[in-house]
MOPAC internal coordinates of N, CA, C and O (Angstrom, degrees):
PM7 1SCF
backbone

  N    0.0000 0     0.00 0     0.00 0    0    0    0
  C    1.4653 1     0.00 0     0.00 0    1    0    0
  C    1.5796 1   108.33 1     0.00 0    2    1    0
  O    1.2310 1   122.48 1  -113.49 1    3    2    1
  N    1.2571 1   112.86 1    66.51 1    3    2    1
  C    1.4631 1   117.80 1   176.46 1    5    3    2
  C    1.5566 1   110.92 1   -78.39 1    6    5    3
  O    1.2310 1   121.15 1   -41.69 1    7    6    5
  N    1.2801 1   115.40 1   138.31 1    7    6    5
  C    1.4755 1   122.30 1   175.55 1    9    7    6
  C    1.4990 1   110.55 1  -142.55 1   10    9    7
  O    1.2310 1   119.78 1   -15.90 1   11   10    9
  N    1.3226 1   118.03 1   164.10 1   11   10    9
  C    1.4431 1   120.79 1  -174.64 1   13   11   10
  C    1.5334 1   110.52 1   -59.83 1   14   13   11
  O    1.2310 1   120.43 1   135.59 1   15   14   13
  N    1.3623 1   116.79 1   -44.41 1   15   14   13
  C    1.5189 1   115.83 1  -174.71 1   17   15   14
  C    1.5169 1   110.16 1   -62.56 1   18   17   15
  O    1.2310 1   119.10 1   128.73 1   19   18   17
  N    1.3956 1   119.31 1   -51.27 1   19   18   17
  C    1.3773 1   121.57 1   179.80 1   21   19   18
  C    1.4883 1   115.09 1   -58.72 1   22   21   19
  O    1.2310 1   121.20 1   146.09 1   23   22   21
  N    1.3510 1   115.30 1   -33.91 1   23   22   21
  C    1.4636 1   120.94 1   175.97 1   25   23   22
  C    1.5068 1   109.29 1   -65.19 1   26   25   23
  O    1.2310 1   118.63 1   137.41 1   27   26   25
  N    1.3078 1   120.22 1   -42.59 1   27   26   25
  C    1.4319 1   122.62 1   179.18 1   29   27   26
  C    1.5247 1   112.18 1   -64.94 1   30   29   27
  O    1.2310 1   120.66 1   140.04 1   31   30   29
  N    1.3665 1   116.34 1   -39.96 1   31   30   29
  C    1.4790 1   120.13 1   177.86 1   33   31   30
  C    1.5098 1   109.39 1   -63.72 1   34   33   31
  O    1.2310 1   119.99 1   135.48 1   35   34   33
  N    1.3280 1   117.63 1   -44.52 1   35   34   33
  C    1.4874 1   122.21 1   179.41 1   37   35   34
  C    1.5247 1   109.12 1   -61.38 1   38   37   35
  O    1.2310 1   119.91 1   135.08 1   39   38   37
  N    1.2853 1   117.78 1   -44.92 1   39   38   37
  C    1.4456 1   121.71 1   179.49 1   41   39   38
  C    1.5098 1   112.25 1   -59.99 1   42   41   39
  O    1.2310 1   120.15 1   141.44 1   43   42   41
  N    1.3906 1   117.32 1   -38.56 1   43   42   41
  C    1.4281 1   120.23 1  -179.84 1   45   43   42
  C    1.5794 1   109.19 1   -71.15 1   46   45   43
  O    1.2310 1   122.25 1   141.23 1   47   46   45
  N    1.3517 1   113.30 1   -38.77 1   47   46   45
  C    1.4969 1   116.58 1   179.98 1   49   47   46
  C    1.5265 1   110.49 1   -67.18 1   50   49   47
  O    1.2310 1   119.61 1   142.98 1   51   50   49
  N    1.3480 1   118.35 1   -37.02 1   51   50   49
  C    1.4359 1   120.89 1   176.36 1   53   51   50
  C    1.5259 1   113.30 1   -61.90 1   54   53   51
  O    1.2310 1   122.54 1   141.63 1   55   54   53
  N    1.3324 1   112.75 1   -38.37 1   55   54   53
  C    1.4480 1   117.35 1   178.29 1   57   55   54
  C    1.5304 1   111.49 1   -65.98 1   58   57   55
  O    1.2310 1   119.16 1   141.71 1   59   58   57
  N    1.3132 1   119.20 1   -38.29 1   59   58   57
  C    1.4935 1   122.28 1   176.87 1   61   59   58
  C    1.5331 1   107.09 1   -67.16 1   62   61   59
  O    1.2310 1   120.43 1   135.25 1   63   62   61
  N    1.2857 1   116.79 1   -44.75 1   63   62   61
  C    1.5276 1   119.22 1  -174.15 1   65   63   62
  C    1.5628 1   106.89 1   -65.44 1   66   65   63
  O    1.2310 1   119.31 1   137.25 1   67   66   65
  N    1.2616 1   118.92 1   -42.75 1   67   66   65
  C    1.4566 1   125.68 1  -177.74 1   69   67   66
  C    1.5125 1   109.32 1   -55.94 1   70   69   67
  O    1.2310 1   121.17 1   137.10 1   71   70   69
  N    1.3873 1   115.37 1   -42.90 1   71   70   69
  C    1.4651 1   122.98 1   179.56 1   73   71   70
  C    1.4857 1   113.93 1   -74.61 1   74   73   71
  O    1.2310 1   119.42 1   134.05 1   75   74   73
  N    1.2571 1   118.71 1   -45.95 1   75   74   73
  C    1.4668 1   123.01 1  -172.09 1   77   75   74
  C    1.5170 1   115.47 1   -97.45 1   78   77   75
  O    1.2310 1   119.71 1   152.87 1   79   78   77
  N    1.3299 1   118.15 1   -27.13 1   79   78   77
  C    1.4734 1   121.98 1  -173.33 1   81   79   78
  C    1.4495 1   114.31 1    69.13 1   82   81   79
  O    1.2310 1   119.96 1     3.02 1   83   82   81
  N    1.3385 1   117.68 1  -176.98 1   83   82   81
  C    1.4770 1   122.64 1   179.44 1   85   83   82
  C    1.5950 1   111.68 1   -81.16 1   86   85   83
  O    1.2310 1   120.75 1   -13.93 1   87   86   85
  N    1.2925 1   116.16 1   166.07 1   87   86   85
  C    1.4452 1   119.46 1   168.90 1   89   87   86
  C    1.5112 1   116.64 1   104.48 1   90   89   87
  O    1.2310 1   120.01 1   177.07 1   91   90   89
  N    1.3611 1   117.59 1    -2.93 1   91   90   89
  C    1.4871 1   115.40 1  -179.91 1   93   91   90
  C    1.4955 1   108.24 1   -97.92 1   94   93   91
  O    1.2310 1   121.70 1    -2.00 1   95   94   93
  N    1.3064 1   114.35 1   178.00 1   95   94   93
  C    1.5377 1   120.71 1  -179.99 1   97   95   94
  C    1.5657 1   110.07 1   -72.19 1   98   97   95
  O    1.2310 1   119.96 1   -32.91 1   99   98   97
  N    1.2774 1   117.67 1   147.09 1   99   98   97
  C    1.4472 1   122.12 1   175.80 1  101   99   98
  C    1.5335 1   111.24 1   -52.28 1  102  101   99
  O    1.2310 1   119.05 1   139.50 1  103  102  101
  N    1.3202 1   119.42 1   -40.50 1  103  102  101
  C    1.4539 1   121.88 1  -177.87 1  105  103  102
  C    1.5712 1   111.28 1   -61.08 1  106  105  103
  O    1.2310 1   120.78 1   148.18 1  107  106  105
  N    1.3199 1   116.11 1   -31.82 1  107  106  105
  C    1.4335 1   118.05 1   179.99 1  109  107  106
  C    1.5157 1   108.44 1   -71.23 1  110  109  107
  O    1.2310 1   120.60 1   135.47 1  111  110  109
  N    1.3327 1   116.45 1   -44.53 1  111  110  109
  C    1.4743 1   117.87 1   179.47 1  113  111  110
  C    1.5480 1   110.26 1   -63.80 1  114  113  111
  O    1.2310 1   120.38 1   141.77 1  115  114  113
  N    1.3134 1   116.87 1   -38.23 1  115  114  113
  C    1.4975 1   119.48 1  -179.97 1  117  115  114
  C    1.5551 1   110.23 1   -61.49 1  118  117  115
  O    1.2310 1   120.98 1   135.64 1  119  118  117
  N    1.3406 1   115.72 1   -44.36 1  119  118  117
  C    1.4738 1   118.28 1   179.02 1  121  119  118
  C    1.5347 1   109.91 1   -65.78 1  122  121  119
  O    1.2310 1   120.71 1   134.36 1  123  122  121
  N    1.2953 1   116.24 1   -45.64 1  123  122  121
  C    1.4753 1   116.49 1   179.55 1  125  123  122
  C    1.5665 1   113.49 1   -63.83 1  126  125  123
  O    1.2310 1   121.10 1   142.11 1  127  126  125
  N    1.3008 1   115.50 1   -37.89 1  127  126  125
  C    1.4991 1   118.00 1   179.26 1  129  127  126
  C    1.5100 1   109.75 1   -67.90 1  130  129  127
  O    1.2310 1   119.47 1   142.08 1  131  130  129
  N    1.3016 1   118.61 1   -37.92 1  131  130  129
  C    1.4696 1   120.95 1   177.53 1  133  131  130
  C    1.4993 1   109.85 1   -62.89 1  134  133  131
  O    1.2310 1   119.46 1   137.37 1  135  134  133
  N    1.3449 1   118.63 1   -42.63 1  135  134  133
  C    1.4189 1   122.19 1   178.67 1  137  135  134
  C    1.5418 1   109.68 1   -64.18 1  138  137  135
  O    1.2310 1   118.93 1   138.65 1  139  138  137
  N    1.2943 1   119.66 1   -41.35 1  139  138  137
  C    1.4600 1   125.40 1   175.54 1  141  139  138
  C    1.5318 1   110.17 1   -60.20 1  142  141  139
  O    1.2310 1   120.68 1   139.61 1  143  142  141
  N    1.3049 1   116.30 1   -40.39 1  143  142  141
  C    1.4602 1   120.62 1   177.32 1  145  143  142
  C    1.5724 1   109.67 1   -63.02 1  146  145  143
  O    1.2310 1   121.09 1   138.78 1  147  146  145
  N    1.2813 1   115.53 1   -41.22 1  147  146  145
  C    1.4780 1   120.57 1   176.31 1  149  147  146
  C    1.5151 1   111.52 1   -60.66 1  150  149  147
  O    1.2310 1   121.10 1   132.82 1  151  150  149
  N    1.2867 1   115.51 1   -47.18 1  151  150  149
  C    1.4780 1   120.70 1   179.67 1  153  151  150
  C    1.5329 1   110.43 1   -62.88 1  154  153  151
  O    1.2310 1   118.85 1   149.95 1  155  154  153
  N    1.2587 1   119.80 1   -30.05 1  155  154  153
  C    1.4915 1   126.32 1   179.61 1  157  155  154
  C    1.5214 1   115.18 1   -96.55 1  158  157  155
  O    1.2310 1   122.02 1  -174.33 1  159  158  157
  N    1.3701 1   113.74 1     5.67 1  159  158  157
  C    1.4986 1   117.63 1  -176.63 1  161  159  158
  C    1.4757 1   118.19 1    53.22 1  162  161  159
  O    1.2310 1   123.00 1  -134.43 1  163  162  161
  N    1.3674 1   111.85 1    45.57 1  163  162  161
  C    1.4899 1   119.68 1   179.14 1  165  163  162
  C    1.6058 1   104.61 1  -108.01 1  166  165  163
  O    1.2310 1   120.43 1   -59.86 1  167  166  165
  N    1.3222 1   116.79 1   120.14 1  167  166  165
  C    1.4223 1   118.97 1  -178.65 1  169  167  166
  C    1.5217 1   111.34 1   -74.98 1  170  169  167
  O    1.2310 1   120.53 1   -37.82 1  171  170  169
  N    1.3191 1   116.59 1   142.18 1  171  170  169
  C    1.4669 1   121.13 1  -178.62 1  173  171  170
  C    1.5263 1   110.42 1  -152.61 1  174  173  171
  O    1.2310 1   121.92 1   -18.23 1  175  174  173
  N    1.3222 1   113.92 1   161.77 1  175  174  173
  C    1.4574 1   122.08 1   170.25 1  177  175  174
  C    1.4954 1   108.78 1  -130.11 1  178  177  175
  O    1.2310 1   119.53 1   -37.07 1  179  178  177
  N    1.3193 1   118.51 1   142.93 1  179  178  177
  C    1.4840 1   121.09 1  -177.78 1  181  179  178
  C    1.5696 1   110.67 1  -102.98 1  182  181  179
  O    1.2310 1   121.34 1   -31.50 1  183  182  181
  N    1.2962 1   115.04 1   148.50 1  183  182  181
  C    1.4311 1   121.22 1   172.59 1  185  183  182
  C    1.5067 1   112.58 1    45.13 1  186  185  183
  O    1.2310 1   120.76 1  -121.51 1  187  186  185
  N    1.3358 1   116.15 1    58.49 1  187  186  185
  C    1.4407 1   122.28 1  -175.95 1  189  187  186
  C    1.5232 1   108.53 1   -84.69 1  190  189  187
  O    1.2310 1   121.71 1   -53.91 1  191  190  189
  N    1.3839 1   114.33 1   126.09 1  191  190  189
  C    1.4745 1   115.74 1   178.20 1  193  191  190
  C    1.5782 1   110.95 1   -74.64 1  194  193  191
  O    1.2310 1   119.79 1   -39.58 1  195  194  193
  N    1.2960 1   118.01 1   140.42 1  195  194  193
  C    1.4402 1   126.59 1   171.35 1  197  195  194
  C    1.5212 1   110.52 1  -129.81 1  198  197  195
  O    1.2310 1   123.20 1   -42.03 1  199  198  197
  N    1.2649 1   111.48 1   137.97 1  199  198  197
  C    1.5311 1   114.71 1   177.58 1  201  199  198
  C    1.4922 1   113.97 1   -96.21 1  202  201  199
  O    1.2310 1   121.50 1   -28.28 1  203  202  201
  N    1.3149 1   114.74 1   151.72 1  203  202  201
  C    1.4157 1   122.29 1   174.07 1  205  203  202
  C    1.5725 1   105.32 1  -108.98 1  206  205  203
  O    1.2310 1   121.94 1   -38.36 1  207  206  205
  N    1.3083 1   113.89 1   141.64 1  207  206  205
  C    1.4972 1   116.62 1   176.92 1  209  207  206
  C    1.5140 1   110.07 1  -112.31 1  210  209  207
  O    1.2310 1   122.07 1   -54.44 1  211  210  209
  N    1.3529 1   113.64 1   125.56 1  211  210  209
  C    1.4276 1   120.56 1   178.86 1  213  211  210
  C    1.5157 1   108.95 1  -121.77 1  214  213  211
  O    1.2310 1   119.93 1   -63.03 1  215  214  213
  N    1.3272 1   117.74 1   116.97 1  215  214  213
  C    1.4239 1   125.11 1  -178.85 1  217  215  214
  C    1.5178 1   110.71 1    45.73 1  218  217  215
  O    1.2310 1   120.44 1  -133.26 1  219  218  217
  N    1.3374 1   116.76 1    46.74 1  219  218  217
  C    1.4269 1   120.65 1   177.26 1  221  219  218
  C    1.4958 1   115.01 1    83.70 1  222  221  219
  O    1.2310 1   117.66 1   174.74 1  223  222  221
  N    1.2178 1   122.07 1    -5.26 1  223  222  221
  C    1.4454 1   126.81 1   178.29 1  225  223  222
  C    1.5011 1   111.61 1  -101.80 1  226  225  223
  O    1.2310 1   121.23 1   -50.24 1  227  226  225
  N    1.3645 1   115.25 1   129.76 1  227  226  225
  C    1.3318 1   119.49 1   178.73 1  229  227  226
  C    1.5423 1   113.34 1   -84.29 1  230  229  227
  O    1.2310 1   120.35 1   -56.76 1  231  230  229
  N    1.3734 1   116.93 1   123.24 1  231  230  229
  C    1.4373 1   122.26 1   179.68 1  233  231  230
  C    1.5238 1   110.43 1  -110.30 1  234  233  231
  O    1.2310 1   121.76 1   -59.97 1  235  234  233
  N    1.2892 1   114.23 1   120.03 1  235  234  233
  C    1.5064 1   121.10 1   179.59 1  237  235  234
  C    1.5438 1   110.67 1   -87.31 1  238  237  235
  O    1.2310 1   121.49 1   -13.21 1  239  238  237
  N    1.2897 1   114.76 1   166.79 1  239  238  237
  C    1.4497 1   119.71 1   174.47 1  241  239  238
  C    1.4657 1   118.45 1   130.22 1  242  241  239
  O    1.2310 1   120.49 1   166.06 1  243  242  241
  N    1.3062 1   116.67 1   -13.94 1  243  242  241
  C    1.5326 1   118.00 1   177.92 1  245  243  242
  C    1.5229 1   108.39 1   -93.95 1  246  245  243
  O    1.2310 1   122.71 1   -31.93 1  247  246  245
  N    1.3758 1   112.41 1   148.07 1  247  246  245
  C    1.4279 1   117.07 1   177.21 1  249  247  246
  C    1.5317 1   108.55 1  -140.97 1  250  249  247
  O    1.2310 1   122.39 1   -50.26 1  251  250  249
  N    1.3586 1   113.02 1   129.74 1  251  250  249
  C    1.4569 1   120.25 1   176.22 1  253  251  250
  C    1.5348 1   109.57 1   -77.95 1  254  253  251
  O    1.2310 1   118.18 1   -51.35 1  255  254  253
  N    1.2687 1   121.08 1   128.65 1  255  254  253
  C    1.4500 1   121.98 1  -178.72 1  257  255  254
  C    1.5479 1   110.64 1   -55.65 1  258  257  255
  O    1.2310 1   121.17 1   126.65 1  259  258  257
  N    1.3220 1   115.37 1   -53.35 1  259  258  257
  C    1.4720 1   120.83 1   177.29 1  261  259  258
  C    1.4881 1   112.20 1  -142.56 1  262  261  259
  O    1.2310 1   120.32 1   -45.41 1  263  262  261
  N    1.2354 1   116.99 1   134.59 1  263  262  261
  C    1.4594 1   123.38 1   173.20 1  265  263  262
  C    1.5313 1   107.20 1  -112.77 1  266  265  263
  O    1.2310 1   120.72 1   -66.05 1  267  266  265
  N    1.2974 1   116.23 1   113.95 1  267  266  265
  C    1.4878 1   123.64 1  -170.64 1  269  267  266
  C    1.5288 1   110.73 1  -101.84 1  270  269  267
  O    1.2310 1   122.06 1   -56.22 1  271  270  269
  N    1.3396 1   113.66 1   123.78 1  271  270  269
  C    1.5280 1   119.82 1   179.39 1  273  271  270
  C    1.5232 1   111.44 1    51.74 1  274  273  271
  O    1.2310 1   120.16 1  -152.37 1  275  274  273
  N    1.3176 1   117.30 1    27.63 1  275  274  273
  C    1.4222 1   121.88 1   179.10 1  277  275  274
  C    1.5845 1   114.73 1    58.88 1  278  277  275
  O    1.2310 1   122.77 1  -161.45 1  279  278  277
  N    1.2573 1   112.29 1    18.55 1  279  278  277
  C    1.5346 1   119.57 1  -172.34 1  281  279  278
  C    1.5186 1   113.49 1  -125.70 1  282  281  279
  O    1.2310 1   119.69 1   148.02 1  283  282  281
  N    1.3349 1   118.19 1   -31.98 1  283  282  281
  C    1.4975 1   119.29 1  -170.37 1  285  283  282
  C    1.5240 1   108.32 1  -132.98 1  286  285  283
  O    1.2310 1   121.98 1   -42.83 1  287  286  285
  N    1.3323 1   113.82 1   137.17 1  287  286  285
  C    1.4153 1   125.63 1   175.80 1  289  287  286
  C    1.5050 1   108.69 1   -88.62 1  290  289  287
  O    1.2310 1   120.53 1   -47.20 1  291  290  289
  N    1.3438 1   116.59 1   132.80 1  291  290  289
  C    1.4508 1   118.88 1   171.66 1  293  291  290
  C    1.5019 1   109.34 1  -121.86 1  294  293  291
  O    1.2310 1   121.88 1   -61.33 1  295  294  293
  N    1.3087 1   114.00 1   118.67 1  295  294  293
  C    1.4646 1   121.71 1   178.86 1  297  295  294
  C    1.5564 1   105.31 1   -99.64 1  298  297  295
  O    1.2310 1   120.10 1   -58.48 1  299  298  297
  N    1.3098 1   117.42 1   121.52 1  299  298  297
  C    1.4295 1   118.61 1  -178.63 1  301  299  298
  C    1.4704 1   112.66 1  -107.49 1  302  301  299
  O    1.2310 1   120.93 1   -32.02 1  303  302  301
  N    1.3273 1   115.83 1   147.98 1  303  302  301
  C    1.4313 1   123.35 1   178.34 1  305  303  302
  C    1.5419 1   111.21 1  -143.56 1  306  305  303
  O    1.2310 1   119.58 1   -19.79 1  307  306  305
  N    1.2414 1   118.41 1   160.21 1  307  306  305
  C    1.4572 1   124.34 1   174.45 1  309  307  306
  C    1.5103 1   109.84 1  -140.42 1  310  309  307
  O    1.2310 1   120.20 1  -106.35 1  311  310  309
  N    1.2868 1   117.23 1    73.65 1  311  310  309
  C    1.4236 1   125.83 1  -173.13 1  313  311  310
  C    1.5276 1   112.51 1  -135.21 1  314  313  311
  O    1.2310 1   121.16 1   -29.26 1  315  314  313
  N    1.3053 1   115.38 1   150.74 1  315  314  313
  C    1.4824 1   114.71 1   176.54 1  317  315  314
  C    1.5313 1   112.87 1   -68.26 1  318  317  315
  O    1.2310 1   121.01 1   152.19 1  319  318  317
  N    1.2700 1   115.67 1   -27.81 1  319  318  317
  C    1.5090 1   121.71 1   177.55 1  321  319  318
  C    1.5523 1   109.85 1  -146.99 1  322  321  319
  O    1.2310 1   119.65 1   -45.55 1  323  322  321
  N    1.2933 1   118.27 1   134.45 1  323  322  321
  C    1.4372 1   122.93 1  -176.12 1  325  323  322
  C    1.5304 1   111.68 1   -76.16 1  326  325  323
  O    1.2310 1   118.34 1   -43.63 1  327  326  325
  N    1.2627 1   120.77 1   136.37 1  327  326  325
  C    1.4870 1   121.75 1   172.61 1  329  327  326
  C    1.5610 1   109.17 1   -67.37 1  330  329  327
  O    1.2310 1   119.96 1   -33.17 1  331  330  329
  N    1.2821 1   117.67 1   146.83 1  331  330  329
  C    1.4921 1   120.60 1  -178.00 1  333  331  330
  C    1.5254 1   112.23 1   -60.00 1  334  333  331
  O    1.2310 1   119.76 1   152.84 1  335  334  333
  N    1.2799 1   118.07 1   -27.16 1  335  334  333
  C    1.4390 1   123.25 1  -177.50 1  337  335  334
  C    1.5617 1   111.91 1   -66.19 1  338  337  335
  O    1.2310 1   120.46 1   156.89 1  339  338  337
  N    1.2789 1   116.73 1   -23.11 1  339  338  337
  C    1.4718 1   120.16 1  -178.19 1  341  339  338
  C    1.4495 1   113.47 1   -53.14 1  342  341  339
  O    1.2310 1   117.70 1   134.87 1  343  342  341
  N    1.3032 1   121.98 1   -45.13 1  343  342  341
  C    1.4317 1   125.13 1  -179.20 1  345  343  342
  C    1.5710 1   108.85 1   -64.16 1  346  345  343
  O    1.2310 1   119.71 1   130.79 1  347  346  345
  N    1.2706 1   118.16 1   -49.21 1  347  346  345
  C    1.4493 1   121.38 1  -179.50 1  349  347  346
  C    1.5577 1   108.98 1   -60.46 1  350  349  347
  O    1.2310 1   120.20 1   141.40 1  351  350  349
  N    1.3408 1   117.22 1   -38.60 1  351  350  349
  C    1.4892 1   120.33 1  -178.69 1  353  351  350
  C    1.5152 1   108.65 1   -67.63 1  354  353  351
  O    1.2310 1   118.95 1   140.72 1  355  354  353
  N    1.3165 1   119.60 1   -39.28 1  355  354  353
  C    1.4734 1   120.39 1  -179.78 1  357  355  354
  C    1.4915 1   110.91 1   -69.78 1  358  357  355
  O    1.2310 1   119.82 1   141.48 1  359  358  357
  N    1.3425 1   117.95 1   -38.52 1  359  358  357
  C    1.4472 1   120.11 1   177.64 1  361  359  358
  C    1.6182 1   109.72 1   -63.12 1  362  361  359
  O    1.2310 1   120.92 1   141.99 1  363  362  361
  N    1.3196 1   115.84 1   -38.01 1  363  362  361
  C    1.4288 1   118.37 1  -179.72 1  365  363  362
  C    1.5018 1   109.30 1   -67.96 1  366  365  363
  O    1.2310 1   117.69 1   146.69 1  367  366  365
  N    1.3316 1   122.00 1   -33.31 1  367  366  365
  C    1.4056 1   124.90 1   175.84 1  369  367  366
  C    1.5365 1   109.71 1   -64.62 1  370  369  367
  O    1.2310 1   120.75 1   132.11 1  371  370  369
  N    1.3056 1   116.17 1   -47.89 1  371  370  369
  C    1.4532 1   118.93 1   178.99 1  373  371  370
  C    1.5118 1   110.93 1   -58.21 1  374  373  371
  O    1.2310 1   119.74 1   135.66 1  375  374  373
  N    1.2959 1   118.10 1   -44.34 1  375  374  373
  C    1.4702 1   119.78 1  -177.16 1  377  375  374
  C    1.5351 1   110.01 1   -67.67 1  378  377  375
  O    1.2310 1   120.21 1   138.94 1  379  378  377
  N    1.3151 1   117.20 1   -41.06 1  379  378  377
  C    1.4509 1   119.43 1  -179.30 1  381  379  378
  C    1.4912 1   111.63 1   -66.59 1  382  381  379
  O    1.2310 1   119.06 1   146.34 1  383  382  381
  N    1.3181 1   119.40 1   -33.66 1  383  382  381
  C    1.4274 1   124.56 1   179.92 1  385  383  382
  C    1.5139 1   112.77 1   -88.66 1  386  385  383
  O    1.2310 1   120.07 1   176.27 1  387  386  385
  N    1.4097 1   117.47 1    -3.73 1  387  386  385
  C    1.4113 1   123.42 1  -178.67 1  389  387  386
  C    1.5166 1   111.24 1    55.60 1  390  389  387
  O    1.2310 1   121.94 1  -129.03 1  391  390  389
  N    1.3090 1   113.89 1    50.97 1  391  390  389
  C    1.4438 1   124.65 1   178.70 1  393  391  390
  C    1.4997 1   111.54 1  -120.64 1  394  393  391
  O    1.2310 1   118.42 1   -21.42 1  395  394  393
  N    1.2770 1   120.61 1   158.58 1  395  394  393
  C    1.4543 1   124.39 1  -175.26 1  397  395  394
  C    1.5159 1   116.66 1  -103.50 1  398  397  395
  O    1.2310 1   120.72 1   158.30 1  399  398  397
  N    1.3711 1   116.22 1   -21.70 1  399  398  397
  C    1.4948 1   116.71 1  -171.04 1  401  399  398
  C    1.5013 1   110.28 1  -137.21 1  402  401  399
  O    1.2310 1   122.49 1   -29.24 1  403  402  401
  N    1.3378 1   112.83 1   150.76 1  403  402  401
  C    1.4299 1   117.82 1   176.80 1  405  403  402
  C    1.5403 1   112.15 1  -158.63 1  406  405  403
  O    1.2310 1   121.51 1    -5.86 1  407  406  405
  N    1.2654 1   114.71 1   174.14 1  407  406  405
  C    1.5084 1   120.70 1   176.55 1  409  407  406
  C    1.4529 1   108.03 1  -136.32 1  410  409  407
  O    1.2310 1   121.19 1   -40.01 1  411  410  409
  N    1.3593 1   115.33 1   139.99 1  411  410  409
  C    1.4122 1   125.08 1   162.09 1  413  411  410
  C    1.4787 1   107.16 1   -99.04 1  414  413  411
  O    1.2310 1   120.31 1   -57.22 1  415  414  413
  N    1.2057 1   117.00 1   122.78 1  415  414  413
  C    1.4904 1   123.52 1   178.77 1  417  415  414
  C    1.5632 1   110.53 1  -122.66 1  418  417  415
  O    1.2310 1   121.96 1   -67.17 1  419  418  417
  N    1.3071 1   113.86 1   112.83 1  419  418  417
  C    1.4892 1   122.31 1  -178.46 1  421  419  418
  C    1.4809 1   110.64 1  -106.38 1  422  421  419
  O    1.2310 1   121.80 1   -76.37 1  423  422  421
  N    1.3259 1   114.16 1   103.63 1  423  422  421
  C    1.4661 1   122.07 1  -176.95 1  425  423  422
  C    1.5840 1   112.44 1   -75.51 1  426  425  423
  O    1.2310 1   121.14 1   174.70 1  427  426  425
  N    1.2856 1   115.42 1    -5.30 1  427  426  425
  C    1.4573 1   119.43 1  -171.22 1  429  427  426
  C    1.5507 1   112.48 1   -84.66 1  430  429  427
  O    1.2310 1   118.92 1  -177.01 1  431  430  429
  N    1.3503 1   119.66 1     2.99 1  431  430  429
  C    1.4076 1   122.88 1  -177.17 1  433  431  430
  C    1.5703 1   111.43 1  -100.47 1  434  433  431
  O    1.2310 1   119.31 1   -26.09 1  435  434  433
  N    1.2907 1   118.92 1   153.91 1  435  434  433
  C    1.4854 1   120.46 1   180.00 1  437  435  434
  C    1.5432 1   114.49 1   -61.10 1  438  437  435
  O    1.2310 1   121.02 1   137.50 1  439  438  437
  N    1.3861 1   115.65 1   -42.50 1  439  438  437
  C    1.4542 1   121.98 1   176.42 1  441  439  438
  C    1.5396 1   107.49 1  -112.66 1  442  441  439
  O    1.2310 1   122.09 1   -61.43 1  443  442  441
  N    1.3551 1   113.61 1   118.57 1  443  442  441
  C    1.4989 1   115.91 1  -173.91 1  445  443  442
  C    1.4916 1   113.53 1   -62.07 1  446  445  443
  O    1.2310 1   120.94 1   148.50 1  447  446  445
  N    1.3317 1   115.81 1   -31.50 1  447  446  445
  C    1.4245 1   118.74 1   178.21 1  449  447  446
  C    1.5106 1   114.11 1   -54.30 1  450  449  447
  O    1.2310 1   120.47 1   149.51 1  451  450  449
  N    1.2908 1   116.70 1   -30.49 1  451  450  449
  C    1.4699 1   123.83 1   178.10 1  453  451  450
  C    1.5819 1   110.99 1   -76.72 1  454  453  451
  O    1.2310 1   121.14 1   166.88 1  455  454  453
  N    1.3021 1   115.42 1   -13.12 1  455  454  453
  C    1.5190 1   120.88 1  -177.98 1  457  455  454
  C    1.4887 1   114.75 1  -106.57 1  458  457  455
  O    1.2310 1   121.55 1  -167.08 1  459  458  457
  N    1.3090 1   114.64 1    12.92 1  459  458  457
  C    1.5294 1   119.96 1  -179.94 1  461  459  458
  C    1.4352 1   113.19 1  -111.82 1  462  461  459
  O    1.2310 1   121.44 1   -53.93 1  463  462  461
  N    1.4000 1   114.85 1   126.07 1  463  462  461
  C    1.4758 1   119.74 1   179.15 1  465  463  462
  C    1.4546 1   107.96 1  -130.48 1  466  465  463
  O    1.2310 1   119.47 1   -53.20 1  467  466  465
  N    1.3541 1   118.62 1   126.80 1  467  466  465
  C    1.4524 1   122.53 1   173.41 1  469  467  466
  C    1.5243 1   108.89 1   -82.86 1  470  469  467
  O    1.2310 1   121.91 1   -38.11 1  471  470  469
  N    1.3008 1   113.94 1   141.89 1  471  470  469
  C    1.4916 1   120.57 1  -179.71 1  473  471  470
  C    1.5721 1   107.43 1  -132.36 1  474  473  471
  O    1.2310 1   121.68 1   -44.60 1  475  474  473
  N    1.2985 1   114.39 1   135.40 1  475  474  473
  C    1.4825 1   119.11 1   175.98 1  477  475  474
  C    1.5141 1   107.55 1  -140.91 1  478  477  475
  O    1.2310 1   123.43 1   -24.38 1  479  478  477
  N    1.3717 1   111.02 1   155.62 1  479  478  477
  C    1.4386 1   117.07 1   178.23 1  481  479  478
  C    1.4903 1   109.80 1  -120.64 1  482  481  479
  O    1.2310 1   120.10 1   180.00 1  483  482  481

């Protein structure tokens, strides 16, 4: 499910990874990716709270790493290997935000292309 927005996000992430490489803290990659988004005129919001509803009760506590153009969720990691729960977590963010597409970007791998996963609901 390639589309222009996710391609632009991936391109920006690849630019960051090319410059910084693997092995840094997730927060550094987040800051760098946000700066790259600014350079490329890609609108984003950081650490966006989303609510979960359980039996009619709103439960707070989840945060989307990046919400890009109010359309795509970006879950960022910097690990040698992603925990299995990452996919489920990203799907729950998409559902809570009522969005259809997202990306998991793991900056902790030697080749960023191996650390990118498209997610859709």
